[in-house]
C-alpha positions as CSV (number, residue, x, y, z in Angstrom):
1,M,60.3,-17.2,42.8
2,P,63.6,-18.6,44.1
3,T,66.2,-16.0,44.4
4,N,69.9,-16.9,44.8
5,R,72.5,-15.5,47.3
6,N,74.4,-13.2,45.2
7,A,70.7,-11.2,44.0
8,L,70.2,-11.2,47.6
9,I,73.3,-9.5,48.3
10,R,72.8,-6.8,45.1
11,Y,69.3,-6.0,46.4
12,K,70.5,-5.2,50.0
13,T,73.5,-3.3,48.3
14,I,70.9,-0.9,46.0
15,D,68.5,-0.7,49.2
16,K,71.1,0.6,51.3
17,C,72.5,3.1,48.6
18,L,69.2,4.6,47.6
19,Q,68.5,4.9,51.4
20,N,71.2,7.2,51.5
21,R,70.1,10.5,50.4
22,Y,73.0,12.5,51.3
23,R,74.6,11.3,47.7
24,K,72.8,10.9,44.3
25,W,73.4,7.4,42.8
26,T,73.8,7.0,39.2
27,L,73.3,3.4,37.6
28,E,77.2,3.4,37.2
29,D,77.8,4.1,41.0
30,L,75.0,1.3,41.8
31,I,76.9,-1.1,39.6
32,E,80.0,-0.4,41.2
33,A,78.7,-0.7,44.4
34,C,77.1,-4.4,44.0
35,S,80.6,-5.4,42.4
36,E,82.4,-4.1,45.5
37,A,79.6,-6.2,47.7
38,L,79.9,-9.2,45.9
39,Y,83.8,-9.1,45.9
40,E,83.3,-8.6,49.8
41,Y,80.9,-11.1,50.8
42,E,81.8,-13.8,48.1
43,G,85.1,-13.3,46.4
44,I,83.3,-12.7,43.2
45,D,85.7,-10.4,41.1
46,K,84.6,-10.3,37.7
47,G,81.8,-7.5,38.7
48,V,78.3,-6.8,37.8
49,S,76.9,-5.9,34.3
50,R,74.6,-3.2,33.4
51,R,71.8,-5.5,32.3
52,T,72.0,-7.2,35.5
53,V,71.5,-4.1,37.9
54,Q,68.9,-2.7,35.9
55,A,67.1,-6.2,36.2
56,D,67.5,-5.8,39.7
57,I,66.1,-2.6,40.0
58,Q,62.8,-3.8,37.9
59,M,62.9,-6.8,40.1
60,M,62.7,-4.5,43.2
61,R,60.0,-2.4,41.6
62,S,57.8,-5.2,41.0
63,D,55.4,-7.2,43.6
64,K,57.4,-10.9,42.6
65,L,59.4,-10.8,45.9
66,G,56.9,-8.6,47.6
67,Y,59.3,-5.7,47.8
68,N,57.1,-3.2,45.3
69,A,60.2,-0.5,45.7
70,P,59.4,3.1,44.9
71,I,62.7,3.4,42.7
72,I,62.2,6.8,40.9
73,V,64.6,8.5,38.6
74,L,65.4,12.3,39.1
75,E,67.4,14.4,36.4
76,K,66.9,11.5,33.8
77,K,70.2,10.4,35.7
78,Y,69.9,9.7,39.4
79,Y,68.1,6.7,41.5
80,T,66.3,7.1,44.8
81,Y,63.4,6.4,46.9
82,E,60.6,8.5,46.2
83,D,59.5,7.6,49.8
84,P,62.8,8.5,52.3
85,H,61.8,5.9,55.0
86,F,61.5,2.9,52.5
87,S,63.7,0.0,52.7
88,I,63.1,-3.6,51.7
89,T,64.3,-4.8,55.2
90,N,60.9,-3.0,56.5
91,I,58.4,-4.8,54.3
92,P,55.5,-6.5,56.4
93,L,55.2,-10.5,55.9
94,S,52.8,-11.5,53.8
95,E,49.8,-13.8,54.6
96,Q,51.6,-16.8,53.3
97,D,54.5,-15.9,55.5
98,L,52.3,-15.6,58.4
99,S,50.7,-18.6,57.9
100,K,54.1,-20.5,57.6
101,L,55.4,-18.9,60.6
102,H,52.2,-20.0,62.7
103,E,52.7,-23.7,61.7
104,T,56.3,-23.4,62.9
105,I,55.1,-21.8,66.0
106,E,53.0,-24.8,66.6
107,F,56.0,-26.9,65.9
108,M,58.1,-25.6,68.7
109,R,55.5,-25.7,70.9
110,Q,55.7,-29.5,71.1
111,F,59.5,-29.1,72.5
112,R,57.9,-27.0,75.5
113,G,58.9,-28.8,78.7
114,F,61.8,-30.7,77.5
115,S,65.1,-29.2,79.1
116,H,67.0,-29.9,76.2
117,F,64.6,-27.3,74.4
118,K,64.1,-24.7,76.9
119,E,65.9,-21.9,74.9
120,L,63.3,-22.4,72.3
121,D,60.5,-20.7,75.0
122,G,62.2,-16.8,74.1
123,M,62.5,-17.7,70.4
124,V,58.4,-19.0,70.5
125,Q,57.5,-15.8,72.1
126,K,59.3,-13.4,69.7
127,L,57.6,-15.4,67.0
128,E,54.4,-15.0,68.2
129,D,54.5,-11.3,69.3
130,H,55.6,-10.6,65.9
131,I,52.9,-12.4,64.2
132,Y,50.4,-10.9,66.5
133,A,51.7,-7.4,65.5
134,Q,51.8,-8.0,61.8
135,K,48.3,-9.4,61.9
136,N,46.8,-6.5,64.0
137,Q,48.6,-3.6,62.6
138,S,49.6,-2.6,66.3
139,Q,52.7,-2.2,68.4
140,P,54.2,-5.5,69.7
141,V,53.1,-6.1,73.2
142,I,56.6,-7.7,74.4
143,D,59.9,-5.7,74.6
144,F,62.9,-8.1,74.4
145,E,66.4,-7.0,75.2
146,K,68.8,-6.2,72.5
147,N,71.5,-4.0,71.7
148,E,71.2,-2.8,67.9
149,N,74.6,-1.0,68.1
150,L,76.5,-4.2,69.4
151,K,80.0,-4.4,67.6
152,G,81.6,-7.1,66.3
153,I,78.3,-9.2,66.1
154,E,79.1,-9.4,62.3
155,Y,81.8,-11.9,63.1
156,L,79.5,-14.0,64.8
157,D,78.4,-16.5,61.9
158,T,82.1,-16.5,60.7
159,L,83.6,-17.9,64.4
160,Y,80.8,-20.5,64.7
161,Q,81.2,-21.9,61.0
162,A,85.1,-22.0,62.0
163,I,84.1,-23.8,65.3
164,I,81.8,-26.6,63.8
165,H,84.3,-27.0,60.8
166,S,87.5,-27.1,63.2
167,K,89.3,-24.3,61.1
168,T,92.2,-21.8,62.5
169,L,91.4,-18.3,62.4
170,E,94.1,-15.4,62.3
171,I,92.2,-12.7,64.5
172,T,93.2,-9.0,64.5
173,Y,92.3,-7.9,68.1
174,Q,92.9,-4.7,70.7
175,S,91.9,-5.4,73.9
176,F,91.0,-2.3,76.2
177,R,94.2,-1.9,77.9
178,A,96.1,-2.3,74.8
179,R,97.4,0.4,72.8
180,Q,97.8,-1.1,69.5
181,E,96.2,-4.0,67.9
182,A,97.8,-7.7,67.8
183,S,97.2,-10.6,65.4
184,I,96.6,-13.8,67.3
185,T,96.5,-17.3,65.8
186,L,93.3,-18.8,67.5
187,F,91.9,-22.2,67.5
188,P,88.4,-21.4,68.5
189,Y,86.1,-23.9,70.5
190,W,83.2,-21.9,72.0
191,L,81.3,-18.9,71.5
192,K,79.6,-17.7,74.9
193,E,77.2,-14.8,75.5
194,F,77.1,-12.6,79.0
195,R,75.1,-9.6,79.4
196,N,74.4,-9.3,75.6
197,R,78.3,-9.5,74.7
198,W,79.4,-12.2,72.8
199,F,82.7,-14.0,73.3
200,V,84.8,-16.7,71.5
201,V,86.9,-19.2,73.8
202,G,89.6,-21.1,72.2
203,M,93.4,-21.5,72.7
204,K,95.9,-19.5,71.3
205,E,98.7,-21.2,69.3
206,G,101.7,-22.0,71.5
207,Q,99.5,-22.0,74.4
208,K,97.7,-24.6,76.8
209,D,95.4,-22.6,78.2
210,L,92.1,-21.3,77.1
211,T,91.6,-17.8,76.3
212,N,88.5,-15.5,75.7
213,L,88.3,-13.0,73.1
214,A,85.4,-10.3,73.4
215,L,83.6,-9.9,69.7
216,D,83.4,-6.2,69.9
217,R,87.6,-6.0,70.3
218,I,88.0,-8.0,67.1
219,M,89.3,-5.9,64.1
220,A,89.4,-8.3,61.4
221,I,89.1,-12.4,61.0
222,E,91.2,-14.2,58.4
223,Q,91.3,-17.8,57.8
224,C,94.6,-19.7,58.5
225,D,96.6,-22.3,57.0
226,L,97.7,-23.9,60.4
227,P,96.3,-27.3,61.4
228,Y,93.3,-27.2,63.8
229,K,94.2,-28.2,67.4
230,E,91.1,-30.2,68.6
231,N,89.8,-29.4,71.9
232,V,90.7,-32.6,74.2
233,H,91.4,-31.2,77.6
234,F,88.3,-28.7,78.4
235,D,84.6,-29.8,78.9
236,F,82.5,-26.6,78.2
237,R,79.6,-28.1,80.2
238,T,81.6,-27.7,83.5
239,Y,84.4,-25.0,82.4
240,Y,82.3,-22.3,83.4
241,Q,80.3,-23.6,86.4
242,H,82.2,-21.9,89.3
243,V,82.3,-18.3,87.4
244,I,80.1,-15.4,86.7
245,G,80.5,-14.2,83.3
246,A,83.2,-15.0,80.8
247,S,86.4,-15.0,82.8
248,V,88.0,-18.2,83.9
249,S,91.2,-18.6,86.0
250,E,91.9,-22.4,85.5
251,N,94.5,-22.4,88.5
252,L,92.3,-20.4,90.8
253,A,90.2,-22.6,92.9
254,P,86.4,-21.6,93.9
255,I,85.5,-19.4,97.2
256,Q,82.6,-19.3,99.5
257,V,81.4,-15.8,99.1
258,L,79.1,-14.7,101.9
259,L,76.8,-11.6,101.0
260,F,74.1,-10.0,103.0
261,V,71.0,-8.4,101.1
262,N,68.5,-6.0,102.7
263,R,65.2,-6.9,103.6
264,R,63.8,-4.8,100.6
265,H,66.1,-6.1,98.1
266,A,65.9,-10.0,98.9
267,P,63.3,-10.7,96.8
268,Y,65.1,-9.8,93.7
269,L,68.3,-12.0,94.0
270,L,66.1,-14.9,95.6
271,T,63.7,-14.7,92.3
272,K,67.0,-14.2,90.0
273,P,70.3,-15.8,91.8
274,L,73.5,-14.4,91.0
275,H,74.5,-17.7,90.3
276,H,73.7,-21.4,90.4
277,S,75.2,-22.1,93.3
278,Q,73.4,-19.6,95.4
279,E,71.8,-20.7,98.8
280,E,70.3,-19.0,101.5
281,V,72.2,-19.2,104.7
282,S,70.2,-17.3,107.3
283,R,67.2,-15.1,107.6
284,D,66.5,-12.1,110.0
285,A,64.3,-9.0,110.1
286,F,66.4,-7.0,108.4
287,G,67.5,-9.3,105.3
288,I,69.0,-12.6,103.8
289,T,72.3,-13.9,103.8
290,I,73.4,-15.8,100.9
291,Q,76.3,-17.7,100.1
292,L,77.9,-18.3,96.2
293,V,80.6,-21.0,95.7
294,V,82.6,-19.0,92.8
295,Q,86.1,-17.9,91.6
296,H,87.0,-14.1,92.1
297,N,87.0,-12.3,88.6
298,F,86.0,-8.9,87.5
299,E,82.4,-10.1,87.0
300,L,81.7,-10.8,90.4
301,E,82.9,-7.9,91.6
302,K,80.9,-5.8,88.9
303,E,77.7,-8.0,89.7
304,I,78.1,-6.9,93.5
305,L,78.6,-3.2,92.9
306,S,75.5,-3.2,90.4
307,H,73.2,-4.0,93.5
308,G,74.7,-0.7,95.1
309,E,74.1,-0.3,99.0
310,N,71.6,-3.0,98.9
311,V,74.4,-5.7,99.1
312,Q,77.5,-6.1,101.6
313,V,80.0,-8.6,101.5
314,L,81.1,-10.6,104.6
315,A,83.5,-13.2,103.6
316,P,86.2,-13.7,102.3
317,E,87.9,-10.5,103.6
318,S,89.9,-10.1,100.3
319,L,86.8,-9.7,98.2
320,K,85.4,-7.4,101.0
321,R,88.5,-5.2,100.7
322,R,88.5,-5.1,97.0
323,I,84.7,-4.0,97.2
324,K,85.3,-1.1,99.6
325,E,88.4,0.0,97.7
326,R,86.3,0.7,94.4
327,L,83.6,2.1,96.5
328,K,85.6,4.6,98.2
329,T,87.6,5.5,94.7
330,N,84.4,6.0,93.4
331,L,83.6,8.2,96.0
332,E,86.3,9.9,95.6
333,K,85.3,11.2,92.0
334,Y,82.4,12.4,93.1
335,E,83.7,14.3,95.9
336,G,86.3,15.7,93.4
337,D,83.7,16.5,90.7
338,L,84.2,20.4,90.2
339,N,81.3,22.7,88.9
340,I,81.7,25.8,87.1
341,K,80.4,27.8,89.8
342,G,82.8,26.4,92.2
343,L,85.8,26.7,90.0
344,Q,84.8,30.5,89.3
345,V,85.1,30.9,93.1
346,K,88.2,29.4,93.7
347,V,89.6,31.2,90.6
348,M,88.6,34.5,92.2
349,Q,90.1,33.6,95.6
350,L,93.4,33.0,93.6
351,E,93.5,36.3,92.0
352,H,92.5,38.4,95.1
353,K,94.1,36.2,97.9
354,G,96.8,34.6,95.9
355,T,96.0,31.3,97.2
356,T,93.4,28.5,97.3
357,L,92.9,24.9,98.0
358,L,91.0,22.1,96.3
359,N,90.7,18.7,97.8
360,H,90.1,15.4,95.9
361,V,91.5,16.2,92.7
362,Y,93.2,12.9,92.6
363,T,91.9,9.8,93.9
364,G,93.7,7.6,96.4
365,R,94.4,5.6,93.8
366,E,95.5,8.0,91.4
367,A,98.0,9.5,94.3
368,N,99.4,6.1,95.1
369,H,100.0,5.1,91.2
370,I,102.0,8.7,91.1
371,K,103.9,7.6,94.2
372,R,104.7,3.9,93.2
373,V,105.9,5.6,89.4
374,L,108.0,8.1,91.3
375,D,109.6,5.8,93.6
376,R,110.4,3.2,91.1
377,K,111.9,5.9,88.9
378,L,114.1,8.0,91.5
379,N,115.3,5.0,93.1
380,E,116.1,3.0,90.1
381,H,119.8,4.7,90.3
382,G,119.9,5.4,93.8
383,Q,118.9,9.1,93.6
384,N,118.2,11.3,96.1
385,T,114.7,12.2,96.3
386,Y,115.1,15.2,98.5
387,Y,114.8,17.8,95.3
388,K,114.2,17.0,91.8
389,R,114.4,19.7,89.0
390,A,112.9,19.0,85.7
391,L,110.6,16.2,86.9
392,L,108.7,15.5,83.7
393,R,111.8,15.7,81.5
394,E,113.1,12.8,83.8
395,I,110.0,10.9,84.2
396,P,107.8,11.5,81.4
397,D,105.5,8.6,82.4
398,L,104.2,10.9,84.9
399,R,102.8,13.8,82.7
400,H,99.5,11.4,81.8
401,L,99.1,10.6,85.5
402,I,99.5,14.2,86.7
403,F,97.4,15.8,83.8
404,N,94.4,14.1,84.8
405,R,90.5,15.6,83.8
406,N,90.3,17.6,87.1
407,L,93.6,19.1,86.9
408,E,93.1,20.0,83.2
409,R,89.5,21.9,84.1
410,I,91.2,23.5,86.9
411,L,94.0,25.3,84.6
412,H,91.4,26.0,81.8
413,A,89.7,27.8,84.4
414,V,92.8,29.8,85.7
415,D,94.1,30.6,82.5
416,P,92.8,28.9,79.0
417,E,96.5,29.8,77.5
418,A,98.9,28.7,80.8
419,R,101.9,26.7,79.6
420,L,104.0,24.7,81.9
421,T,107.4,26.1,82.5
422,K,108.5,24.3,86.0
423,A,108.2,20.9,87.3
424,T,109.9,19.9,90.7
425,F,109.5,17.5,93.0
426,I,109.9,17.9,96.8
427,S,110.2,15.4,99.5
428,K,110.0,15.8,103.1
429,E,111.2,12.8,104.7
430,P,110.3,12.2,108.6
431,Q,113.8,12.3,109.4
432,S,114.4,15.8,108.0
433,N,113.7,19.0,109.9
434,W,114.7,21.3,107.0
435,Y,112.7,24.2,106.5
436,V,112.3,27.5,104.4
437,T,111.5,30.6,105.7
438,W,109.3,33.5,104.5
439,H,110.0,34.3,100.9
440,Q,108.5,35.2,97.4
441,D,109.2,32.8,94.8
442,M,110.5,35.0,92.2
443,A,112.7,33.1,89.6
444,I,111.5,31.9,86.5
445,N,112.9,29.1,84.2
446,V,113.8,30.1,80.5
447,K,115.3,27.9,77.9
448,A,118.6,29.8,77.4
449,R,120.4,32.9,79.0
450,K,120.2,36.2,77.0
451,E,121.3,39.4,78.2
452,V,117.9,41.6,78.6
453,P,117.5,44.5,80.6
454,G,115.1,43.9,83.5
455,Y,116.3,40.5,83.9
456,S,119.1,39.6,86.6
457,G,120.3,36.8,88.8
458,W,120.9,34.3,86.6
459,T,121.7,31.0,87.6
460,Q,122.1,27.6,86.2
461,K,121.7,24.2,88.0
462,D,121.0,20.6,86.7
463,G,120.7,22.0,83.3
464,I,118.0,24.5,84.5
465,T,118.4,28.1,83.8
466,S,116.8,30.5,85.7
467,V,116.2,34.3,86.1
468,L,114.9,36.8,88.2
469,P,112.2,38.7,86.0
470,P,110.4,42.3,86.0
471,E,107.8,41.9,88.7
472,E,105.1,42.0,85.6
473,V,106.4,38.7,84.3
474,S,106.2,37.5,87.7
475,K,102.7,38.4,88.1
476,K,102.0,36.5,85.2
477,T,102.7,33.0,86.8
478,F,101.0,30.7,88.8
479,A,101.8,27.5,90.9
480,V,100.1,24.4,91.5
481,R,101.3,22.1,94.6
482,I,100.0,18.5,94.2
483,H,99.6,17.1,97.5
484,L,100.5,12.9,97.2
485,D,100.5,13.1,101.5
486,H,98.0,14.5,103.7
487,T,99.9,17.8,104.8
488,D,99.1,19.6,108.1
489,G,100.9,21.9,110.4
490,Q,102.6,19.0,112.2
491,N,104.5,17.7,109.1
492,G,105.7,20.8,107.5
493,A,102.6,22.1,105.8
494,L,103.2,25.5,103.8
495,K,102.1,28.8,105.6
496,V,100.7,31.8,103.6
497,L,99.8,35.4,104.2
498,P,96.9,35.9,102.1
499,G,97.1,39.1,99.8
500,S,100.8,39.6,99.9
501,H,101.2,38.5,96.3
502,K,100.6,42.2,94.9
503,Q,104.1,43.1,94.5
504,R,107.4,42.5,94.8
505,L,108.8,43.0,98.6
506,T,112.1,43.9,100.2
507,D,113.6,41.8,103.1
508,E,112.6,44.6,105.5
509,Q,109.0,44.6,104.3
510,I,108.9,40.8,104.2
511,S,110.3,40.9,107.8
512,L,108.0,43.9,109.0
513,I,104.6,41.9,107.5
514,T,105.5,38.2,108.7
515,E,106.2,39.6,112.4
516,N,102.9,41.6,112.3
517,S,100.6,39.0,110.3
518,I,98.9,35.8,111.5
519,P,99.8,33.2,108.5
520,N,96.9,30.7,107.1
521,T,98.3,27.0,107.4
522,C,97.4,25.3,104.3
523,E,96.4,21.8,105.5
524,V,95.6,19.5,102.2
525,G,94.6,16.0,101.9
526,A,96.3,13.7,99.9
527,G,95.1,14.0,96.3
528,G,94.4,17.7,96.7
529,I,96.3,20.8,95.3
530,H,97.5,24.6,96.7
531,L,97.0,26.9,94.1
532,M,98.9,29.8,94.4
533,K,100.7,33.1,93.1
534,P,104.6,32.6,93.3
535,L,105.1,36.2,94.8
536,I,102.4,35.3,98.0
537,L,104.6,35.2,101.1
538,H,104.9,31.7,102.4
539,A,107.2,29.2,104.4
540,S,107.3,25.9,105.5
541,S,108.0,24.6,109.0
542,K,109.7,22.2,111.0
543,L,108.4,18.6,111.3
544,R,106.6,17.6,114.2
545,S,105.4,14.3,113.1
546,Q,106.8,11.0,111.7
547,R,104.7,11.6,108.3
548,K,106.1,12.3,104.8
549,R,105.0,15.0,103.0
550,R,105.9,14.5,99.0
551,V,104.8,17.6,96.6
552,I,105.0,17.9,93.1
553,H,105.7,21.9,92.6
554,L,104.3,23.0,89.0
555,E,104.4,26.5,87.8
556,F,102.5,27.8,84.6
557,C,102.7,31.3,82.7
558,S,100.9,32.9,79.9
559,G,102.1,35.6,77.4
560,E,105.5,36.3,75.9
561,L,108.9,37.3,77.1
562,E,111.2,40.3,76.2
563,G,113.9,40.3,74.2
564,G,114.0,37.2,72.1
565,L,113.9,35.2,75.9
566,E,111.4,31.9,75.5
567,W,109.8,30.3,78.9
568,S,111.2,26.8,79.9
569,E,109.0,23.7,78.5
570,G,108.5,22.4,81.8
């Protein structure tokens, strides 16, 4: 019995509803769902009658279409499947269907060996495997690569139809880097698949170069009345000949890439080449050297990195350097991997000694990014970068760079309730020779001045209000010093006296303690941090090298202040 398209849409809609057992479905609910589905897929806005849906349910219950759906009615009102796992999409093929598929396979076999029909080989195997499993009621013997959760695949047919019928499209698109979606007018030309991910290739309205849009980043597609611009400049057969993947730079010439593949891994790349241009250049007892003629794009780097330690870039130098940078960044992430036990030890050191160090909190790439933003922002108006208060108020772009995942975990381990109250940038340039003598950091930043007993030494500078609080308040604070450059005793590293943070000291006590103690020099690598209690005795030394020492000093607190005073917001 022939079934029209609208009926199939209704059957599938009813099936989807009845599979959802988290809701009770009345006949009116099913009518409404079918009406919405027909409007969405076919633009039919007149709705569906009660009689039509009742007839659909009866048809699904019968064996006329082979469904035999076990639809029951509960409480004389709610429709559902008696078998919770039933779906009309899971119905096994009938003998007649299997016979027709077998005929189809035999027909497709005739094209094997012809270059134009090589893509049919996989299709024939899939059909043979499915028929074998259906006839023998067994598991399939072939498992083809698939991604059932692939996003955007629902747009594939819409894009295909637009291409073959020369239709202009209005696409709502949001790339991975974009903060919000954008509307793109596109003349689509090709569909391309790479590594089980689909792309539509075409030309944006008003541009001359091709662009590719990933289907999984498409939010919506609509037809556009703008006349279609035919492709007369690009040949799909040659457009991708010098690339791995889907990213083509039309003005970038292909390069010769030399890769060394170790002996154990070589057979894999010989039997499955990275690119059709791959050639074996040389071979020895340790492995093989292969050559590719390709453009340098993201997919090339990703392909090389996917083979791990088995593949080494020999040339060109630019690609070699790029791969080294990416491997180094990845290694730094592992070195900066903070486990719970390790963090607990650091928190204990901070509590008992008043100081502790953590390296690799930021990767080299992250630290360099922070330095670039600092240099650009602070030098825009010729500002002196020697010392900058209220850093994050002046340069808010730094906040998301500074508070990375590692720092957030560290702060939570030290004090889950901690709030930022101070952010300062300190730059010790090679030509400077200033240093700070032994002292305790006692001042805190507050929103506004209020005369409260126990609070003294009020100062205000650069719009920042500071005060010396009672000793107990100072003990509630802790500092994070982020080192953007490698710091040691030669370029002014901080010296501390562990355990000196228990109380506020007088000048005489500070002099006595420092003269009779051996300090620790806090050597911190670029991207590392120094956690300290502000009351700990510390000093910086004179420079003995020509290296920079740039530090971002953050202070955090917990609890409330007395007398209506409020902590600064950093």
